[in-house]
N, CA, C and O atoms as a GROMACS GRO file, in nm:
protein
  408
    1UNK      N    1   0.649   1.811  -1.113
    1UNK     CA    2   0.670   1.691  -1.189
    1UNK      C    3   0.727   1.583  -1.096
    1UNK      O    4   0.820   1.610  -1.020
    2UNK      N    5   0.672   1.465  -1.103
    2UNK     CA    6   0.716   1.353  -1.021
    2UNK      C    7   0.821   1.275  -1.100
    2UNK      O    8   0.796   1.233  -1.212
    3UNK      N    9   0.939   1.255  -1.039
    3UNK     CA   10   1.045   1.188  -1.114
    3UNK      C   11   1.141   1.113  -1.023
    3UNK      O   12   1.143   1.131  -0.901
    4UNK      N   13   1.221   1.028  -1.087
    4UNK     CA   14   1.328   0.954  -1.021
    4UNK      C   15   1.458   0.993  -1.091
    4UNK      O   16   1.466   0.995  -1.214
    5UNK      N   17   1.560   1.023  -1.011
    5UNK     CA   18   1.694   1.053  -1.061
    5UNK      C   19   1.786   0.940  -1.017
    5UNK      O   20   1.783   0.900  -0.901
    6UNK      N   21   1.867   0.888  -1.109
    6UNK     CA   22   1.965   0.784  -1.076
    6UNK      C   23   2.104   0.840  -1.105
    6UNK      O   24   2.135   0.877  -1.218
    7UNK      N   25   2.187   0.847  -1.000
    7UNK     CA   26   2.326   0.894  -1.010
    7UNK      C   27   2.419   0.775  -0.999
    7UNK      O   28   2.410   0.696  -0.904
    8UNK      N   29   2.507   0.763  -1.095
    8UNK     CA   30   2.603   0.653  -1.092
    8UNK      C   31   2.739   0.708  -1.050
    8UNK      O   32   2.792   0.800  -1.112
    9UNK      N   33   2.795   0.650  -0.945
    9UNK     CA   34   2.926   0.692  -0.898
    9UNK      C   35   3.031   0.662  -1.004
    9UNK      O   36   3.022   0.562  -1.076
   10UNK      N   37   3.130   0.747  -1.013
   10UNK     CA   38   3.237   0.729  -1.111
   10UNK      C   39   3.329   0.616  -1.067
   10UNK      O   40   3.377   0.614  -0.954
   11UNK      N   41   3.354   0.524  -1.158
   11UNK     CA   42   3.444   0.412  -1.134
   11UNK      C   43   3.565   0.428  -1.225
   11UNK      O   44   3.551   0.470  -1.340
   12UNK      N   45   3.682   0.395  -1.176
   12UNK     CA   46   3.803   0.406  -1.257
   12UNK      C   47   3.834   0.280  -1.337
   12UNK      O   48   3.914   0.285  -1.430
   13UNK      N   49   3.770   0.168  -1.302
   13UNK     CA   50   3.796   0.044  -1.373
   13UNK      C   51   3.669  -0.030  -1.416
   13UNK      O   52   3.651  -0.060  -1.534
   14UNK      N   53   3.582  -0.058  -1.321
   14UNK     CA   54   3.468  -0.145  -1.344
   14UNK      C   55   3.363  -0.079  -1.434
   14UNK      O   56   3.308   0.025  -1.398
   15UNK      N   57   3.336  -0.137  -1.549
   15UNK     CA   58   3.230  -0.093  -1.640
   15UNK      C   59   3.243   0.053  -1.683
   15UNK      O   60   3.141   0.119  -1.703
   16UNK      N   61   3.362   0.104  -1.698
   16UNK     CA   62   3.379   0.248  -1.723
   16UNK      C   63   3.324   0.293  -1.858
   16UNK      O   64   3.284   0.408  -1.871
   17UNK      N   65   3.320   0.207  -1.957
   17UNK     CA   66   3.270   0.248  -2.088
   17UNK      C   67   3.131   0.190  -2.118
   17UNK      O   68   3.082   0.201  -2.231
   18UNK      N   69   3.069   0.130  -2.019
   18UNK     CA   70   2.939   0.066  -2.039
   18UNK      C   71   2.832   0.130  -1.955
   18UNK      O   72   2.855   0.166  -1.839
   19UNK      N   73   2.714   0.145  -2.012
   19UNK     CA   74   2.600   0.201  -1.942
   19UNK      C   75   2.527   0.093  -1.864
   19UNK      O   76   2.526  -0.024  -1.904
   20UNK      N   77   2.465   0.132  -1.754
   20UNK     CA   78   2.374   0.045  -1.681
   20UNK      C   79   2.234   0.073  -1.731
   20UNK      O   80   2.196   0.189  -1.749
   21UNK      N   81   2.157  -0.030  -1.754
   21UNK     CA   82   2.017  -0.016  -1.793
   21UNK      C   83   1.933  -0.004  -1.667
   21UNK      O   84   1.952  -0.080  -1.572
   22UNK      N   85   1.842   0.091  -1.666
   22UNK     CA   86   1.752   0.112  -1.551
   22UNK      C   87   1.618   0.049  -1.584
   22UNK      O   88   1.556   0.081  -1.685
   23UNK      N   89   1.574  -0.040  -1.496
   23UNK     CA   90   1.444  -0.104  -1.510
   23UNK      C   91   1.347  -0.044  -1.409
   23UNK      O   92   1.377  -0.038  -1.289
   24UNK      N   93   1.233   0.000  -1.456
   24UNK     CA   94   1.127   0.051  -1.369
   24UNK      C   95   1.009  -0.043  -1.379
   24UNK      O   96   0.950  -0.057  -1.486
   25UNK      N   97   0.975  -0.106  -1.270
   25UNK     CA   98   0.867  -0.204  -1.268
   25UNK      C   99   0.887  -0.312  -1.375
   25UNK      O  100   0.791  -0.358  -1.437
   26UNK      N  101   1.014  -0.351  -1.396
   26UNK     CA  102   1.047  -0.458  -1.488
   26UNK      C  103   1.069  -0.416  -1.632
   26UNK      O  104   1.103  -0.501  -1.716
   27UNK      N  105   1.050  -0.289  -1.665
   27UNK     CA  106   1.065  -0.242  -1.803
   27UNK      C  107   1.178  -0.141  -1.814
   27UNK      O  108   1.196  -0.056  -1.726
   28UNK      N  109   1.254  -0.151  -1.923
   28UNK     CA  110   1.365  -0.058  -1.945
   28UNK      C  111   1.312   0.082  -1.969
   28UNK      O  112   1.226   0.104  -2.055
   29UNK      N  113   1.365   0.180  -1.893
   29UNK     CA  114   1.320   0.319  -1.907
   29UNK      C  115   1.434   0.414  -1.938
   29UNK      O  116   1.410   0.522  -1.993
   30UNK      N  117   1.559   0.378  -1.905
   30UNK     CA  118   1.671   0.469  -1.926
   30UNK      C  119   1.802   0.393  -1.911
   30UNK      O  120   1.805   0.275  -1.876
   31UNK      N  121   1.910   0.466  -1.939
   31UNK     CA  122   2.045   0.415  -1.916
   31UNK      C  123   2.125   0.523  -1.846
   31UNK      O  124   2.097   0.642  -1.860
   32UNK      N  125   2.225   0.479  -1.769
   32UNK     CA  126   2.310   0.575  -1.699
   32UNK      C  127   2.455   0.536  -1.721
   32UNK      O  128   2.494   0.421  -1.701
   33UNK      N  129   2.536   0.633  -1.763
   33UNK     CA  130   2.677   0.612  -1.791
   33UNK      C  131   2.760   0.629  -1.664
   33UNK      O  132   2.712   0.680  -1.563
   34UNK      N  133   2.884   0.587  -1.670
   34UNK     CA  134   2.978   0.599  -1.559
   34UNK      C  135   2.995   0.746  -1.520
   34UNK      O  136   3.028   0.829  -1.604
   35UNK      N  137   2.972   0.777  -1.393
   35UNK     CA  138   2.988   0.913  -1.342
   35UNK      C  139   2.879   1.010  -1.384
   35UNK      O  140   2.894   1.131  -1.366
   36UNK      N  141   2.771   0.960  -1.440
   36UNK     CA  142   2.663   1.046  -1.490
   36UNK      C  143   2.536   1.026  -1.408
   36UNK      O  144   2.530   0.943  -1.316
   37UNK      N  145   2.435   1.103  -1.443
   37UNK     CA  146   2.303   1.084  -1.383
   37UNK      C  147   2.198   1.097  -1.492
   37UNK      O  148   2.219   1.163  -1.594
   38UNK      N  149   2.086   1.033  -1.468
   38UNK     CA  150   1.974   1.040  -1.560
   38UNK      C  151   1.846   1.053  -1.479
   38UNK      O  152   1.841   1.010  -1.364
   39UNK      N  153   1.744   1.111  -1.538
   39UNK     CA  154   1.616   1.124  -1.468
   39UNK      C  155   1.504   1.088  -1.562
   39UNK      O  156   1.516   1.098  -1.684
   40UNK      N  157   1.393   1.046  -1.504
   40UNK     CA  158   1.275   1.011  -1.582
   40UNK      C  159   1.151   1.034  -1.499
   40UNK      O  160   1.152   1.020  -1.376
   41UNK      N  161   1.045   1.072  -1.567
   41UNK     CA  162   0.917   1.099  -1.501
   41UNK      C  163   0.847   0.969  -1.466
   41UNK      O  164   0.856   0.870  -1.540
   42UNK      N  165   0.777   0.969  -1.354
   42UNK     CA  166   0.701   0.853  -1.309
   42UNK      C  167   0.565   0.899  -1.256
   42UNK      O  168   0.547   1.016  -1.223
   43UNK      N  169   0.474   0.808  -1.249
   43UNK     CA  170   0.347   0.834  -1.182
   43UNK      C  171   0.373   0.833  -1.032
   43UNK      O  172   0.457   0.756  -0.985
   44UNK      N  173   0.304   0.915  -0.956
   44UNK     CA  174   0.320   0.909  -0.810
   44UNK      C  175   0.285   0.771  -0.757
   44UNK      O  176   0.197   0.703  -0.810
   45UNK      N  177   0.354   0.730  -0.652
   45UNK     CA  178   0.324   0.601  -0.590
   45UNK      C  179   0.447   0.513  -0.579
   45UNK      O  180   0.561   0.560  -0.589
   46UNK      N  181   0.421   0.384  -0.560
   46UNK     CA  182   0.527   0.287  -0.537
   46UNK      C  183   0.576   0.229  -0.670
   46UNK      O  184   0.496   0.195  -0.758
   47UNK      N  185   0.709   0.219  -0.682
   47UNK     CA  186   0.772   0.162  -0.800
   47UNK      C  187   0.888   0.073  -0.757
   47UNK      O  188   0.942   0.087  -0.648
   48UNK      N  189   0.924  -0.020  -0.845
   48UNK     CA  190   1.040  -0.105  -0.823
   48UNK      C  191   1.147  -0.066  -0.924
   48UNK      O  192   1.121  -0.065  -1.044
   49UNK      N  193   1.266  -0.034  -0.874
   49UNK     CA  194   1.378   0.006  -0.960
   49UNK      C  195   1.488  -0.099  -0.948
   49UNK      O  196   1.517  -0.148  -0.839
   50UNK      N  197   1.547  -0.133  -1.062
   50UNK     CA  198   1.655  -0.230  -1.065
   50UNK      C  199   1.750  -0.192  -1.178
   50UNK      O  200   1.708  -0.131  -1.276
   51UNK      N  201   1.876  -0.227  -1.164
   51UNK     CA  202   1.976  -0.202  -1.268
   51UNK      C  203   2.015  -0.333  -1.335
   51UNK      O  204   2.006  -0.440  -1.275
   52UNK      N  205   2.060  -0.321  -1.460
   52UNK     CA  206   2.097  -0.441  -1.535
   52UNK      C  207   2.212  -0.408  -1.629
   52UNK      O  208   2.218  -0.300  -1.686
   53UNK      N  209   2.302  -0.504  -1.645
   53UNK     CA  210   2.406  -0.500  -1.747
   53UNK      C  211   2.430  -0.644  -1.790
   53UNK      O  212   2.467  -0.728  -1.708
   54UNK      N  213   2.408  -0.672  -1.916
   54UNK     CA  214   2.413  -0.809  -1.968
   54UNK      C  215   2.321  -0.899  -1.886
   54UNK      O  216   2.202  -0.870  -1.875
   55UNK      N  217   2.373  -1.007  -1.829
   55UNK     CA  218   2.292  -1.100  -1.749
   55UNK      C  219   2.299  -1.070  -1.600
   55UNK      O  220   2.241  -1.142  -1.518
   56UNK      N  221   2.370  -0.964  -1.564
   56UNK     CA  222   2.388  -0.929  -1.423
   56UNK      C  223   2.292  -0.817  -1.383
   56UNK      O  224   2.255  -0.733  -1.466
   57UNK      N  225   2.254  -0.815  -1.256
   57UNK     CA  226   2.157  -0.717  -1.206
   57UNK      C  227   2.196  -0.668  -1.067
   57UNK      O  228   2.287  -0.720  -1.002
   58UNK      N  229   2.124  -0.566  -1.024
   58UNK     CA  230   2.129  -0.523  -0.885
   58UNK      C  231   2.010  -0.586  -0.814
   58UNK      O  232   1.921  -0.641  -0.879
   59UNK      N  233   2.009  -0.577  -0.684
   59UNK     CA  234   1.888  -0.613  -0.611
   59UNK      C  235   1.780  -0.509  -0.644
   59UNK      O  236   1.813  -0.393  -0.668
   60UNK      N  237   1.656  -0.549  -0.646
   60UNK     CA  238   1.546  -0.456  -0.672
   60UNK      C  239   1.525  -0.366  -0.551
   60UNK      O  240   1.540  -0.410  -0.436
   61UNK      N  241   1.490  -0.242  -0.576
   61UNK     CA  242   1.467  -0.144  -0.471
   61UNK      C  243   1.327  -0.087  -0.486
   61UNK      O  244   1.293  -0.034  -0.592
   62UNK      N  245   1.245  -0.098  -0.382
   62UNK     CA  246   1.112  -0.038  -0.384
   62UNK      C  247   1.122   0.108  -0.345
   62UNK      O  248   1.185   0.143  -0.245
   63UNK      N  249   1.060   0.193  -0.426
   63UNK     CA  250   1.068   0.338  -0.407
   63UNK      C  251   0.926   0.395  -0.409
   63UNK      O  252   0.847   0.362  -0.497
   64UNK      N  253   0.895   0.480  -0.313
   64UNK     CA  254   0.767   0.549  -0.311
   64UNK      C  255   0.794   0.696  -0.342
   64UNK      O  256   0.867   0.763  -0.270
   65UNK      N  257   0.733   0.745  -0.450
   65UNK     CA  258   0.753   0.883  -0.491
   65UNK      C  259   0.622   0.959  -0.474
   65UNK      O  260   0.519   0.922  -0.530
   66UNK      N  261   0.628   1.066  -0.396
   66UNK     CA  262   0.509   1.147  -0.373
   66UNK      C  263   0.486   1.243  -0.490
   66UNK      O  264   0.580   1.277  -0.562
   67UNK      N  265   0.363   1.284  -0.509
   67UNK     CA  266   0.326   1.375  -0.616
   67UNK      C  267   0.411   1.501  -0.613
   67UNK      O  268   0.422   1.568  -0.510
   68UNK      N  269   0.472   1.534  -0.728
   68UNK     CA  270   0.552   1.654  -0.741
   68UNK      C  271   0.691   1.647  -0.680
   68UNK      O  272   0.764   1.746  -0.681
   69UNK      N  273   0.729   1.533  -0.627
   69UNK     CA  274   0.859   1.516  -0.561
   69UNK      C  275   0.957   1.441  -0.652
   69UNK      O  276   0.918   1.381  -0.752
   70UNK      N  277   1.084   1.446  -0.613
   70UNK     CA  278   1.190   1.373  -0.683
   70UNK      C  279   1.257   1.278  -0.585
   70UNK      O  280   1.294   1.318  -0.475
   71UNK      N  281   1.272   1.154  -0.625
   71UNK     CA  282   1.344   1.054  -0.545
   71UNK      C  283   1.478   1.032  -0.613
   71UNK      O  284   1.483   0.998  -0.731
   72UNK      N  285   1.588   1.051  -0.540
   72UNK     CA  286   1.722   1.035  -0.596
   72UNK      C  287   1.783   0.904  -0.547
   72UNK      O  288   1.781   0.874  -0.427
   73UNK      N  289   1.838   0.828  -0.641
   73UNK     CA  290   1.902   0.700  -0.611
   73UNK      C  291   2.048   0.706  -0.653
   73UNK      O  292   2.082   0.774  -0.750
   74UNK      N  293   2.132   0.635  -0.581
   74UNK     CA  294   2.274   0.623  -0.614
   74UNK      C  295   2.303   0.479  -0.653
   74UNK      O  296   2.239   0.386  -0.603
   75UNK      N  297   2.400   0.460  -0.743
   75UNK     CA  298   2.436   0.324  -0.783
   75UNK      C  299   2.583   0.316  -0.818
   75UNK      O  300   2.650   0.417  -0.835
   76UNK      N  301   2.633   0.193  -0.828
   76UNK     CA  302   2.771   0.167  -0.865
   76UNK      C  303   2.797   0.018  -0.864
   76UNK      O  304   2.710  -0.061  -0.826
   77UNK      N  305   2.916  -0.022  -0.906
   77UNK     CA  306   2.949  -0.165  -0.911
   77UNK      C  307   2.988  -0.221  -0.773
   77UNK      O  308   3.057  -0.155  -0.696
   78UNK      N  309   2.943  -0.341  -0.744
   78UNK     CA  310   2.988  -0.413  -0.625
   78UNK      C  311   3.118  -0.487  -0.654
   78UNK      O  312   3.200  -0.507  -0.565
   79UNK      N  313   3.134  -0.526  -0.776
   79UNK     CA  314   3.244  -0.612  -0.817
   79UNK      C  315   3.379  -0.542  -0.809
   79UNK      O  316   3.388  -0.419  -0.809
   80UNK      N  317   3.481  -0.622  -0.804
   80UNK     CA  318   3.618  -0.572  -0.812
   80UNK      C  319   3.692  -0.664  -0.910
   80UNK      O  320   3.641  -0.769  -0.948
   81UNK      N  321   3.809  -0.624  -0.949
   81UNK     CA  322   3.887  -0.705  -1.042
   81UNK      C  323   3.910  -0.846  -0.986
   81UNK      O  324   3.899  -0.945  -1.059
   82UNK      N  325   3.942  -0.855  -0.858
   82UNK     CA  326   3.971  -0.985  -0.798
   82UNK      C  327   3.848  -1.074  -0.782
   82UNK      O  328   3.859  -1.196  -0.788
   83UNK      N  329   3.732  -1.014  -0.762
   83UNK     CA  330   3.609  -1.092  -0.741
   83UNK      C  331   3.518  -1.093  -0.862
   83UNK      O  332   3.405  -1.141  -0.854
   84UNK      N  333   3.565  -1.041  -0.973
   84UNK     CA  334   3.483  -1.028  -1.094
   84UNK      C  335   3.416  -1.157  -1.138
   84UNK      O  336   3.297  -1.157  -1.171
   85UNK      N  337   3.489  -1.267  -1.139
   85UNK     CA  338   3.432  -1.394  -1.184
   85UNK      C  339   3.317  -1.440  -1.095
   85UNK      O  340   3.217  -1.492  -1.144
   86UNK      N  341   3.330  -1.421  -0.964
   86UNK     CA  342   3.220  -1.456  -0.873
   86UNK      C  343   3.098  -1.369  -0.898
   86UNK      O  344   2.985  -1.418  -0.895
   87UNK      N  345   3.120  -1.237  -0.922
   87UNK     CA  346   3.008  -1.145  -0.942
   87UNK      C  347   2.936  -1.166  -1.076
   87UNK      O  348   2.820  -1.128  -1.087
   88UNK      N  349   3.000  -1.222  -1.175
   88UNK     CA  350   2.928  -1.246  -1.301
   88UNK      C  351   2.869  -1.387  -1.309
   88UNK      O  352   2.803  -1.421  -1.406
   89UNK      N  353   2.892  -1.467  -1.204
   89UNK     CA  354   2.836  -1.602  -1.202
   89UNK      C  355   2.749  -1.621  -1.077
   89UNK      O  356   2.627  -1.609  -1.084
   90UNK      N  357   2.810  -1.651  -0.967
   90UNK     CA  358   2.739  -1.684  -0.844
   90UNK      C  359   2.658  -1.566  -0.790
   90UNK      O  360   2.543  -1.582  -0.750
   91UNK      N  361   2.718  -1.447  -0.788
   91UNK     CA  362   2.654  -1.329  -0.730
   91UNK      C  363   2.600  -1.235  -0.838
   91UNK      O  364   2.593  -1.114  -0.815
   92UNK      N  365   2.561  -1.286  -0.952
   92UNK     CA  366   2.522  -1.201  -1.066
   92UNK      C  367   2.401  -1.112  -1.037
   92UNK      O  368   2.383  -1.012  -1.106
   93UNK      N  369   2.320  -1.147  -0.939
   93UNK     CA  370   2.206  -1.062  -0.904
   93UNK      C  371   2.242  -0.958  -0.798
   93UNK      O  372   2.154  -0.889  -0.745
   94UNK      N  373   2.371  -0.948  -0.767
   94UNK     CA  374   2.421  -0.845  -0.675
   94UNK      C  375   2.541  -0.774  -0.737
   94UNK      O  376   2.625  -0.717  -0.667
   95UNK      N  377   2.549  -0.777  -0.870
   95UNK     CA  378   2.664  -0.721  -0.942
   95UNK      C  379   2.680  -0.571  -0.916
   95UNK      O  380   2.792  -0.521  -0.908
   96UNK      N  381   2.567  -0.500  -0.902
   96UNK     CA  382   2.568  -0.357  -0.876
   96UNK      C  383   2.494  -0.329  -0.747
   96UNK      O  384   2.410  -0.408  -0.705
   97UNK      N  385   2.525  -0.217  -0.684
   97UNK     CA  386   2.448  -0.173  -0.567
   97UNK      C  387   2.358  -0.057  -0.610
   97UNK      O  388   2.390   0.018  -0.702
   98UNK      N  389   2.246  -0.046  -0.540
   98UNK     CA  390   2.148   0.058  -0.566
   98UNK      C  391   2.085   0.096  -0.434
   98UNK      O  392   2.036   0.010  -0.362
   99UNK      N  393   2.086   0.226  -0.402
   99UNK     CA  394   2.028   0.271  -0.274
   99UNK      C  395   1.975   0.413  -0.287
   99UNK      O  396   2.008   0.486  -0.381
  100UNK      N  397   1.894   0.451  -0.190
  100UNK     CA  398   1.842   0.587  -0.185
  100UNK      C  399   1.950   0.685  -0.145
  100UNK      O  400   2.039   0.653  -0.066
  101UNK      N  401   1.943   0.804  -0.200
  101UNK     CA  402   2.032   0.913  -0.161
  101UNK      C  403   1.972   0.980  -0.038
  101UNK      O  404   1.856   1.021  -0.041
  102UNK      N  405   2.050   0.989   0.068
  102UNK     CA  406   2.001   1.055   0.190
  102UNK      C  407   2.090   1.169   0.230
  102UNK      O  408   2.064   1.235   0.331
   0.00000   0.00000   0.00000
């Protein structure tokens, strides 16, 4: 089965009771809670993954998943209490980080 797994690092403050929405090729496919992971099946090939919460997003990540393989991604908040206002306004498209698990 070809799938993508998204693991969200546990945060003690930032967004602890809120889920991140996972967008696959621009469409909502799943949600991931603080300190949790979620997985979903995909067609083999290239996909774009992005996270969203309210009007804030992560940068989009292009992922190539081979037939029968699993691609694991890690995510978490970029923001901090002191920089929160900047991250929900000026840097709202970098509110969360998203990267491949290596």
